[in-house]
N, C-alpha and C positions, 0 to 999 in steps of 0.2 A: 510606332506610336508609343509603345510601352517605354522604349528607351528615352524618347523625348520627355514623356511624363516624369520619369525618374530624374532626369537631368534638371527639369524645371522645378521639381519638388525639392531637390537638395543639391547645393553647390559643393563641389569637391575641393580639397586643398590644392594649391598650386602644384602642378606636376602630376596630378592624378587624372585619370580619364575613365569614362564608362566603356566597358566592353561586354559583349555577350560571351558566356562561357564557351559556347560552341565555336566561337571564332578563334579561341586561343587554346582549346583542349579538344581531344578526341574522346568519344564515349562509345561504349558498347555494353552488351549485357551477356549473361551466361545462359545456361540451359539446364533442363531437368531430364536426365535419362529416364526411359520408360520404367516405371515402378514395377511393372509386371515381370521384368527380366532380372532374375537373381544374379546374372553374370555382370550386371552393371554396378552393383553395390558391394561394399565390403573390400574394396581395393586399397591402394596406397596413395591415392590422390585426394588430398583434403578438398572438401566440397562445402562451400559456405552457403547457408540459407539466409534469407533476408531477416528472419527472426533472430539471427545471431549477431546482427549489427547493433552495437550498443555504445557508439561514440568512443571506441577504444581500439587498440591494436589487437588484431586477431592472430593468435598463435596456435590455436587448435580448433577443430571443428567437430560437430556431433557425428557427422557421417563422412565417408570417403567413397570415391568411385573408382572404377577401373579404367585402364587404357581403352578397352573395348567400348566403354560408355562414352568416352570422348569422341571416338570415331563415329558413334551412332547417334549423336545428339549435337545440339548447338553449344554444349558446354565447352569451355576452353580454359586453359591454365593462364592465370594472370600472375605477373611477377610480384615478389615481395616488394612492399612499398606502394602498391596500387591503392588509390583512394576509391572507396565504395560508398554507394548511396542506396538505401532501400526504397523501392518504388511502389510496393504493393502492401496492402493490409495494415495491421495495427502499428507496424514499425516504419511507416512512410516517413522519409526524411532522416531516419537514423543513419549514422555514418560508421565507417570502419576503415582502418588502414591495415592492409595485409602485412603481417609479420612473418609470413611464410609464402611460398609459391602455392597457389590454390585455384581451384575452379569455383564458380558460383552458380546458383540457379538463375532462372530468367527474371526473377523479381529484384535482382541486384544490378545496378548500373555501375560499371567500372569507368573511372575517369583517368585519363592519361594527360598529365600537365605538360606544358612546353617550357622553354627556357625563360619566358617572360613572366611566368607566374609560379610562385613557390607553392608546393603541394600543401604544406601546413597552413599557409595563408589562406588557401582555398578551403581547406578543412574548416578553419575557424569561421570563414565567411558563410559557408553552408550551414554551420551550426547556428549562426546568427539569423539566417534566412529560413529556419525550419518552419516557423509559423506561417510565413508567406507560402512556402511549399504546400503546407497542409491546406491553405485557402485555395490553392490552384488544383488540388486533387479532385478526383471525380470517382463515382462508384458507390456513394451512399455509405452503408454500414462498413464496407471494406474499401476504404479510400485508396486510390491509385494515382500515381503520376507517371508520366512517360519520359523517355529520353528527350523528346522534343521540348518538354517543359524544362528539363534540366539544362539543355543546350541554350535555351532562350533566356536563362537567368542573366540578369545584369550584374556585373561585378565592378565595384570601384577599384581600379587598378593603379596603385602607386608604383614608382620605380622599384626594381627588385631589391635594392638595398633597404628601402623603407619597409618592404614586405617582411624581410628577414628581421629587421629591428622590431616590428610589431609582433611577430611570432615569438621572439625571445621574451618580450615583455609579457605576452599572454601566457606563455608556458610557465614563467616564474609565478605569475599571479594566480593562475589556475591551480598550480601546485600548492600555493599557500592557502587558497580557498579550500582545497580538498583536505589539507591538514586540519584546518579549522573546523570543517564540516564533520570529520571523523571524531575530533575531540568533543564537539558539541553533541553528536549522536551518542557518544559514550556517556556523557553527563546525563543525557535524557534517559538512557537505559538504566543508569544508576538510580535516577530519581524514580523511575517506574518500579524498581526492585524494592524500594524502601517500604511500601505498605506491607508486603509479605514479610519483610524482616521484622517490622514492628509487631505484626500479629504473632509471629513465632516467638518473639521476645516475651509477649504476654502469656500466650497459651501453652508454650513449651517450657515455661520457667519452673524452677524448683518449687516456687510458691503454688503454682497451678497443680502440681502433683498432689498437694494436700487438700485440694477442693473435692468435695463430694460431687457426684454426677447423677444425672437422671436420663432416662430414655426420652427422646423428644416426643414419642407417641404418648407418654404419660402426662405431658404438660401442654399439649397443643391439639388443635383441631385441624383437619386436613381436607382439602378439596381440590380436585382437578378442574381445570378451566373449561370454557365452552368450546365445543367443536363447531365450526361453521365453514361454509364454502366461500370462495372469492366473490361470488355474485351477491353475497349477503353483506358485503361492506357497503356502507351508505352514510346515513345521517343520524343514526341512533346513538347508542351508548358508547362512550369512550372505552377503548379496550387496550389492555397492555399486551404487547407482542414480545416474543423472545428478543427481538432486536432492541427493544427498549431497556433490556436488562444488561447489555454488554457495555458497562460503564465502570470506571474506577470510582465513581461516586457511590456512596453507600445507598443512596435512594435511586429508584427507577427514574428513567428519563421521561418526563411528561410533555416534552416539547414536540414529539413526533408520533403521538398516539393517533390511531385511526378509529373510526366508528363503525359499528355493525348494526344492522336493522333487526335486532333481536331484543325481546324484552326478557331479561334474565330473571330467574327466581332470586329470592333474597340471599340465599347462600352463595350465589355467584357474584355478589357485589362486594367490592373490597372495602376494607376499613383502614383508617390510619394505623400504621405500625403492623399491618399484616406483612409477613415475610413471604417472598416469592422465590421459588426455585425453578430453574429451567430443567424440565424432566426429559425432554426429547429434542434432539438436534442432529442435523447432518454434519455439523461441526463438532467433533468429539470434544474439543476444548471448551465448548459452550455448555455442555451438560454439567449440571450442578451449580451453575452461576447463580448467585444469590443477591437479592436486592430487597430494600425495605420500602413500603408505601409511605409517601409523605402525606401532608394535609391535602385533601382533595376538594376543590371548590364545587365539584359536581360528581354524581355517581360514576363509578368506573368498574369495569369487569376485566376478565383476563382470559387469554386464549387457552386452548386445550393442551398446548405444549408446556404449560406452566402448572406447578402445584402451589396452591396457597396454604401457608402454615400460619395459624392464628394462636398465639400463646394465650392460655386460659388460666394461668396461675399468677398471682401478684408477685411472688418471690423471684420471678425471672423476667428480666427486661428484654423485650423484642430486639432492641438495638444491640444489646450485648450478644444475643444469640446470632444475630445477623453478622456481626463482626467475627464471631467464632466460626460460623459456617463459610465465611469468605477466606479463611486462612488456608494456605496451600495444602496442608496435610489433610484437612477435611475434604476439600474438593478432590484431591487425589484418591482418597478413600471411596468417595462416591463414584468417581469415574472408573475406578478399577472394577466396580461391580455393574457397570452400565452396559456391558456387552461389547462386541467387536464388529458388529455389522455396519452397513452404510449409515443407518440411523441408529444412534445409541440412546439408551433410555435409563433413567432411574425411576424407581417406583415409590409409592407411598410407604410400602413396607420397609424399604431401605431407610427412608427418612425417619420412620417411627422407631426403628431400632438404633438410630444414631445416638451415641452418648454425648450429652451436653453438660459442660461444667456448671456447677451451681454454687459459686462463692456467695458470701453475704451480699445483700442488696446494696449496701453502701459501697462495697468493693466493685460491684458491677457498675455502679454510677461513676465511680472514680476511673475505671478502665475506659468506659464509653467517652467520658470527657477528655481523657488523655489522648485516646486514639483519634477522636474527632479533631482535636487541636492539631495533632501531628499531621493528619491527612490534609487538613486545610492548608497547613504550611507547605506540604509537599505539592499540593495543587498549584499554589502560587509560584513555587520554584519551577515546577514543570512548565507552567504557562510562559514564564520568562525564558526558559530554555527553548521552548518551541518557537517563540517570537524571534529569538536569536538565530535559530536554525533557519527560519523562513527568510530572515534578512541575508544570511550567508548564501542560501540557495538562489537568491535574487541577484547576487553580485555578478555571476558570469554574464548574464544578459546585459547588465549595465556596462561591463567592461567591453563586450563585443560591440555594443553600439558606439562607445567612445572610440574604439579602434577604427571602425569603418566610417566614422565621421571625421577622422583625422584629429582626434582630441587626446591621443596618448603620446 
């Protein structure tokens, strides 16, 4: 019935025909030697786990097993060139081609092609069919497919010469796509590095060395946020969380705030231009992240993992201070003193003793305007690069559909 449905759904080019994978290929799976036996592991036989399949040629493995392990389990050695498919877990449908002789675990299906189907043609077809494989998986949070599912897959089979022609085209175009993808990713990384470079240019400049400085604790008021439990999330006051802080935008992200059923005291309410610091995080790189509060259409509070800093002197612009605190050397300074445990922290004392430059107010305004303009330009460039990268990443699926519809 599935075969008929597929044939009725799509007509193939002349000379092509539908076949089941199991009618033209043999399949088997590997095995996992008992983990409790130390004599089974650390040998010389490469052993591939399903998580190591990443649509590439496999030339090395994380683990190796012994000859004794082969004799005592269903693991077996597959020859170099064997096509592999992951059947279990997060990597269901992922592919690999052995670049070495190796054994696999039981979560890997090995496919042995025949003279009527090119291995690389089948590789590309399985790549094209991955989403359908996922739809046929079972097992909930840990999806699985079986050898039966793989053997029952319908393959559009052209003559072998046409298969090899399509493989040559796909290899060439995939290589060109990969080159373009890497170049675009390099452009994106360069764009992401620009904000830090601009901040260093301002705050590490010879001019900056002549500015006088003040301790942040002498010019600001500090407050740790509200501690609450998960069951207190509800319909009350909007609350800034650490995750709202992780943004290249100067201001906090207000599109994903949650609410808590607590009526905070006045000093827990945020004001426009309050500066927020991430004081505690399981992600070490998140500690010290700094954002500024924008205009708020309704009252907002902030969680206990955040320190609120409110500038209380007119000669220091909050936006200028925020830019300064987002510079790499300031964050590195804060992180270096935040501890080395699983959860790292900065304290109010660290922030209060932080030296902040204090150029003339006119200079601060000039710097803020310049940095804001530059960052806006960077954001536009970055969005364009990200759109380009998204388009590049969509090309393989388009090419594969064209190939197996006879359009290449």
